[in-house]
C-alpha positions as CSV (number, residue, x, y, z in Angstrom):
1,G,1.1,-66.5,88.3
2,H,0.4,-66.6,92.1
3,S,-3.1,-67.2,93.9
4,M,-5.5,-64.5,91.8
5,G,-2.6,-63.8,89.3
6,A,-2.8,-68.1,88.3
7,M,-6.4,-67.9,88.0
8,L,-6.0,-64.9,85.7
9,A,-3.1,-66.7,83.7
10,V,-5.6,-69.9,83.2
11,V,-8.2,-67.9,81.8
12,Q,-6.0,-66.1,79.8
13,Q,-4.5,-69.3,78.5
14,Y,-7.9,-71.1,77.9
15,K,-9.1,-68.1,76.1
16,Y,-5.9,-67.1,74.0
17,G,-3.1,-69.8,74.2
18,S,-0.6,-67.2,75.4
19,Y,1.5,-69.7,77.2
20,Q,3.5,-72.7,76.6
21,G,3.2,-73.9,79.8
22,L,1.9,-72.4,83.4
23,L,3.6,-71.9,87.0
24,L,0.8,-71.8,89.1
25,L,1.0,-70.8,92.6
26,G,-0.9,-71.2,95.7
27,F,-4.0,-72.2,93.4
28,C,-7.2,-74.3,92.8
29,N,-10.3,-73.5,91.5
30,R,-12.0,-74.4,95.4
31,G,-12.2,-70.4,96.5
32,I,-13.1,-69.6,99.9
33,P,-16.7,-70.6,100.4
34,D,-16.4,-69.7,104.0
35,L,-16.0,-66.1,103.3
36,L,-19.3,-66.2,101.0
37,S,-22.5,-65.0,102.1
38,E,-25.7,-67.0,101.9
39,E,-26.8,-65.1,99.2
40,Q,-23.9,-65.5,96.8
41,K,-23.5,-69.5,97.8
42,P,-25.7,-69.9,94.9
43,Y,-23.0,-69.1,92.7
44,I,-21.0,-71.8,93.8
45,D,-20.0,-74.4,91.1
46,N,-22.1,-72.1,88.6
47,S,-19.4,-70.4,86.5
48,A,-21.8,-69.1,84.2
49,L,-23.8,-67.5,86.5
50,A,-20.6,-66.0,88.4
51,R,-19.5,-64.3,85.4
52,R,-22.6,-63.1,84.3
53,D,-22.7,-61.5,88.2
54,A,-19.6,-60.8,88.8
55,V,-19.2,-57.4,88.7
56,I,-22.5,-57.0,91.0
57,L,-20.9,-59.5,93.5
58,A,-17.6,-57.7,93.7
59,R,-19.6,-54.4,94.3
60,E,-21.7,-56.0,97.2
61,Y,-18.7,-57.4,99.0
62,F,-15.7,-55.1,98.4
63,I,-17.8,-51.6,97.7
64,E,-14.6,-50.4,95.9
65,P,-13.2,-51.7,92.6
66,Y,-10.0,-51.4,93.9
67,V,-9.5,-52.5,97.8
68,Q,-7.0,-51.5,100.0
69,N,-7.9,-54.0,103.0
70,T,-9.9,-57.0,102.2
71,R,-11.4,-59.7,104.2
72,E,-9.5,-62.2,102.7
73,R,-6.2,-60.7,103.6
74,A,-6.7,-61.8,107.1
75,V,-6.7,-65.5,105.7
76,V,-3.6,-64.7,103.3
77,N,-1.0,-66.9,105.3
78,G,-2.9,-70.0,105.4
79,K,-2.6,-72.3,108.3
80,A,1.1,-72.4,108.2
81,K,3.0,-70.9,111.4
82,K,3.6,-67.3,111.0
83,S,6.6,-67.4,113.0
84,L,8.6,-69.3,110.4
85,V,8.2,-65.9,108.5
86,S,11.1,-63.7,109.1
87,D,10.7,-60.4,110.1
88,I,12.2,-58.7,107.0
89,A,10.4,-60.8,105.1
90,K,7.0,-59.6,106.5
91,Q,8.5,-56.0,106.1
92,A,9.5,-56.0,102.8
93,V,5.7,-57.5,101.7
94,A,3.8,-54.6,103.7
95,K,6.0,-52.0,101.7
96,T,4.6,-53.8,98.4
97,E,1.2,-54.4,99.3
98,A,-1.3,-52.8,96.8
99,P,-4.8,-52.6,96.1
100,L,-6.7,-55.6,95.3
101,L,-8.7,-55.9,91.8
102,A,-12.2,-56.6,93.4
103,V,-13.8,-58.6,90.7
104,G,-11.1,-61.0,90.3
105,G,-11.0,-61.1,94.1
106,M,-14.7,-62.2,94.0
107,M,-14.2,-64.7,91.1
108,S,-11.5,-66.3,93.4
109,L,-13.5,-66.7,96.4
110,I,-16.2,-68.6,94.3
111,P,-15.5,-72.5,93.9
112,G,-15.7,-73.3,90.5
113,S,-15.9,-70.0,89.0
114,I,-13.5,-70.7,86.2
115,R,-13.9,-74.7,85.8
116,P,-14.4,-74.6,82.0
117,E,-11.4,-72.7,81.5
118,M,-9.6,-75.3,83.9
119,E,-11.0,-78.2,82.2
120,G,-9.6,-76.8,78.9
121,V,-6.1,-76.0,79.7
122,E,-3.9,-78.7,77.9
123,V,-0.2,-77.1,78.0
124,P,2.1,-78.6,81.0
125,I,1.3,-77.3,84.4
126,F,3.7,-76.6,87.0
127,L,1.7,-76.3,90.5
128,G,3.2,-75.1,93.6
129,I,1.2,-75.5,96.8
130,G,1.9,-74.9,100.5
131,D,1.1,-77.9,103.0
132,S,-0.5,-75.1,105.1
133,D,-2.0,-73.1,102.0
134,L,-5.5,-72.1,101.9
135,I,-5.7,-75.5,99.8
136,E,-7.3,-78.3,101.1
137,N,-5.9,-81.5,99.9
138,P,-3.4,-80.5,97.5
139,H,-2.8,-83.6,96.0
140,T,-6.3,-83.4,94.3
141,V,-5.7,-80.2,92.6
142,P,-4.3,-81.9,89.4
143,A,-7.7,-83.5,88.6
144,E,-9.0,-80.0,87.9
145,F,-7.2,-80.3,84.8
146,P,-8.6,-82.7,83.4
147,A,-7.2,-82.0,79.6
148,C,-3.5,-81.4,80.9
149,K,-1.3,-84.7,80.2
150,D,2.0,-83.1,81.9
151,I,1.4,-81.8,85.5
152,S,3.9,-81.2,88.1
153,L,2.6,-81.1,91.9
154,I,5.4,-79.5,94.2
155,V,3.6,-79.6,97.9
156,L,5.8,-77.2,100.1
157,P,6.4,-78.4,103.8
158,Q,5.6,-75.8,106.6
159,T,4.6,-73.2,104.2
160,G,1.4,-71.3,103.9
161,H,-0.1,-69.1,101.0
162,N,2.9,-67.0,100.6
163,H,5.5,-69.3,99.1
164,F,8.4,-66.7,98.8
165,L,8.4,-65.7,102.9
166,Y,8.8,-69.3,103.8
167,P,12.7,-71.0,104.4
168,T,11.2,-73.3,101.6
169,C,11.5,-70.8,98.8
170,T,14.8,-71.1,97.9
171,S,14.4,-75.2,97.4
172,F,11.1,-74.1,95.5
173,F,13.0,-71.6,93.3
174,E,15.5,-74.7,92.3
175,K,12.3,-77.0,91.5
176,M,10.6,-74.3,89.2
177,Y,13.9,-73.4,87.4
178,R,14.4,-77.3,86.8
179,W,10.8,-77.6,85.7
180,L,10.9,-74.2,83.2
181,H,14.2,-75.7,81.6
182,L,12.6,-79.3,81.1
183,H,9.6,-77.3,79.4
């Protein structure tokens, strides 16, 4: 899964044990606290409270259950130079944009919202993070999965949040392919 999709895959793995391994791209459980209001900040690192009030928080933040244009879409590329992304890739993404599930989006914004699930994952994990992604210090992300004894971390140079749009994607696909065949 990528970003919020990775978050959902972690939750599903913890709850149902669906997978033999997880490929998690552009993901950690640090959220984007700068996008939270002062009223939402008490939910940081309180997964039980965040889960309890997720629907209410999503309604307040996004208004609609499925949102076309969201506040975080403005930061979706991270800090990478957008000039590295080809015009063809930008056009392709624009054609495939879909509404965001507001509750999942809210949980993605709140740091620590799925800490118990992350701490319980034991299957092998492949983490792919761009060096200019939204994630500060990507080399510290494996520590967020203390029960996992087999974590591979790839930090892609000059790559933002949408890994597949950057020139590094070809070598990234090769690394994912090799990892999948080992696991």
